[in-house]
C-alpha positions in Angstrom: -0.2 19.1 -10.0 0.5 21.3 -12.9 0.1 20.3 -16.7 2.6 17.6 -17.4 4.4 16.6 -20.8 3.1 14.2 -23.3 5.4 11.6 -21.6 4.2 12.6 -18.2 0.6 12.1 -19.3 1.3 8.6 -20.7 3.0 7.8 -17.4 0.4 9.1 -15.2 -2.3 6.7 -17.3 -0.1 3.8 -16.7 0.2 4.7 -13.1 -3.6 5.1 -12.7 -4.1 1.9 -14.6 -1.6 0.0 -12.3 -2.7 1.1 -9.1 -6.2 0.2 -9.8 -5.1 -3.4 -11.2 -2.9 -4.2 -8.4 -5.6 -3.0 -5.8 -8.3 -5.3 -7.4 -5.9 -8.2 -7.7 -4.4 -8.0 -4.2 -7.9 -7.5 -2.5 -9.2 -10.4 -4.4 -6.3 -12.5 -3.7 -6.3 -11.9 0.0 -9.8 -12.6 0.7 -10.3 -15.6 -1.5 -7.0 -17.3 -0.4 -8.8 -17.9 3.0 -11.9 -19.4 1.5 -9.9 -21.5 -0.9 -7.9 -22.8 1.8 -11.1 -23.4 4.0 -12.4 -25.6 1.4 -9.3 -27.7 1.0 -8.6 -27.7 4.7 -11.8 -27.8 6.8 -10.0 -29.7 9.4 -7.5 -26.9 10.1 -10.4 -24.0 9.8 -12.6 -26.1 12.3 -9.7 -25.5 14.9 -8.9 -21.7 14.2 -9.1 -19.2 11.2 -6.2 -19.1 8.6 -4.0 -16.2 8.2 -2.9 -15.2 4.8 0.5 -17.0 5.5 -1.2 -20.3 6.2 -3.8 -20.0 3.6 -0.9 -19.8 0.9 0.8 -22.6 2.5 -1.4 -24.8 0.5 0.2 -25.6 -2.9 -3.2 -24.9 -4.7 -3.5 -21.6 -3.0 -0.1 -20.5 -2.8 1.3 -21.0 -6.2 -1.3 -18.8 -8.3 -1.1 -16.4 -5.4 2.8 -16.3 -5.8 2.4 -15.7 -9.5 0.2 -12.8 -9.2 2.3 -11.3 -6.9 5.2 -11.5 -9.2 3.2 -9.1 -11.4 1.5 -7.0 -9.0 4.4 -6.2 -6.7 6.7 -4.4 -9.7 3.6 -2.7 -11.0 2.5 -1.3 -7.6 6.3 0.0 -7.3 6.1 1.5 -10.9 2.8 3.2 -10.3 4.1 5.0 -6.9 7.5 5.8 -8.6 6.0 7.4 -11.4 3.4 9.4 -9.2 6.3 10.6 -7.1 8.4 11.7 -10.0 5.8 13.7 -11.7 5.0 15.3 -8.5 8.8 16.4 -8.0 8.8 17.8 -11.4 5.7 19.8 -10.9 7.1 21.1 -7.6 10.5 22.1 -9.4 8.4 24.1 -12.1 6.9 26.0 -9.3 9.9 26.2 -7.2 9.9 30.1 -7.4 6.5 30.1 -5.5 7.8 28.1 -2.6 9.1 28.8 0.8 12.9 28.2 1.2 13.6 24.6 1.6 10.2 23.4 0.8 11.4 22.1 -2.7 14.1 20.0 -0.9 11.4 18.8 1.7 9.1 17.7 -1.1 12.0 15.9 -3.2 13.4 14.1 0.0 10.0 12.8 0.9 9.3 11.6 -2.5 12.4 9.7 -2.7 11.8 8.1 0.8 8.5 7.0 -0.6 9.9 5.3 -3.7 12.5 3.6 -1.6 10.0 2.1 1.0 7.7 1.2 -1.9 10.7 -0.8 -3.4 11.3 -2.6 -0.1 7.5 -3.1 0.4 7.3 -4.6 -3.3 10.3 -6.8 -2.5 8.5 -8.1 0.6 5.5 -8.8 -1.4 7.3 -11.3 -3.8 9.5 -12.7 -0.6 6.2 -13.6 1.3 4.4 -15.1 -1.6 7.5 -17.1 -2.9 9.0 -18.5 0.4 5.9 -20.3 2.1 5.3 -22.4 5.2 6.5 -25.1 6.2 9.6 -25.4 4.2 10.8 -21.6 4.4 9.3 -20.1 7.3 12.2 -17.6 8.0 12.2 -16.4 4.8 8.5 -15.9 4.5 8.4 -14.3 7.9 11.2 -11.9 6.7 9.2 -11.2 3.6 6.0 -10.5 5.6 7.8 -8.0 8.2 9.5 -6.3 5.3 6.3 -5.9 3.5 4.0 -4.7 6.3 6.7 -2.3 7.9 7.9 -0.7 4.5 4.2 -0.4 3.0 3.2 1.1 6.5 5.8 3.9 6.2 5.4 4.4 2.5 1.7 5.3 3.3 2.5 7.5 6.2 5.4 9.1 4.7 3.3 9.6 1.7 0.9 11.5 4.0 3.6 13.9 5.3 4.4 14.6 1.5 0.6 15.4 0.9 0.4 17.7 3.7 3.6 19.6 2.8 2.3 20.0 -1.0 -1.0 21.3 0.8 0.8 24.0 2.9 0.4 27.7 2.2 1.2 29.3 -0.1 1.1 26.2 -2.2 -2.5 25.3 -1.5 -4.0 23.9 -4.5 -1.0 24.7 -6.7 0.7 21.2 -6.4 -2.3 18.9 -5.0 -6.2 19.7 -4.8 -7.4 21.0 -1.5 -10.3 18.6 -1.4 -8.0 15.6 -2.1 -5.4 16.6 0.6 -8.1 17.1 3.0 -9.9 13.7 2.2 -6.5 12.1 2.9 -5.8 13.8 6.1 -8.9 11.8 7.3 -8.3 8.5 5.3 -4.8 8.0 6.9 -6.7 7.4 10.3 -7.8 4.0 8.9 -4.4 2.5 8.2 -3.1 4.1 11.2 -5.9 2.6 13.6 -5.6 -0.7 11.9 -2.0 -0.6 11.9 -1.7 -0.2 15.6 -4.6 -2.8 16.4 -2.8 -5.4 14.2 0.6 -4.8 16.0 -1.1 -5.1 19.3 -3.2 -8.2 18.2 0.1 -9.7 16.8 1.7 -9.6 20.2 -1.4 -10.7 22.4 -2.3 -13.5 20.1 0.4 -15.7 21.8 -0.2 -15.0 25.4 -2.5 -16.9 27.6 -5.8 -15.0 27.2 -8.1 -17.6 28.3 -11.6 -17.7 26.7 -10.9 -14.5 25.1 -8.0 -16.3 22.8 -10.4 -17.7 20.1 -12.2 -14.2 19.5 -8.9 -12.3 19.8 -7.2 -14.7 17.2 -10.2 -14.1 14.7 -10.0 -10.5 15.1 -6.4 -10.7 14.3 -6.8 -12.4 11.1 -9.5 -10.2 10.2 -7.7 -7.0 10.8 -4.7 -8.4 8.8 -6.9 -8.5 5.7 -8.3 -5.0 6.5 -4.8 -3.4 7.0 -3.6 -4.5 3.4 -7.0 -3.1 2.0 -6.4 0.1 3.8 -3.0 0.6 2.4 -4.2 -0.1 -1.2 -7.3 2.3 -0.6 -4.7 5.0 0.5 -2.6 4.8 -2.9 -6.1 4.8 -4.8 -7.0 8.3 -2.9 -4.0 9.7 -4.9 -5.7 8.9 -8.3 -7.6 12.2 -8.4 -4.3 14.0 -8.5 -3.3 12.1 -11.5 -6.6 12.9 -13.3 -6.6 16.6 -12.5 -2.9 16.7 -14.2 -4.2 14.7 -17.2 -7.2 17.1 -17.4 -5.0 20.1 -17.5 -2.6 18.5 -20.1 -5.7 17.9 -22.4 -6.7 21.3 -22.1 -3.2 22.6 -22.6 
């Protein structure tokens, strides 16, 4: 990204801090919630491993989880919205060097990412505030909203990254190395997303002796998929750092 204004620099610092904070908090919560549930409900864990949804159904686990989601969800939305806004402003300053229609494509994709992240953040709050066993329908609605919106936010973000990396803009809006890294990194949430969706369907089928292993794989992939979403957002931080470096030099 091109050099930013003082306000833009402050906003990028906030975006970096918020992204790292949310990635740390959410990763900590999704893994420790299952461990905490296992300590409180060894009878359940002896039968089957808990999903995150089942783990937070225990009030002692779910209530602090919900409180942290109330903080993390809006912060992640702000972090993503700031990054997209700064990227669009950088693109507008370089509109003269772009092929016809390129600026509109970048602006449109950025807007879609912001919208999808807003929906994903709403889903984060819903699934944490409405929990089993009293709010099953609302919890599942929040879960679907989060997973689908977050997945599409990540994949549209990758489309945006590739469009900014296209000639003759290579190295002008986004770094060549970081764009190339994200091209490979996106394969992780893509593979995990396909596996998670397949396991979500298969886990309810009669698979005989393979059922326990499939269910264990399902609950493990759930954790890894969420972590991969957060990892992809962290992979945009170098762009912000480079833009801040240009601001300081300017």
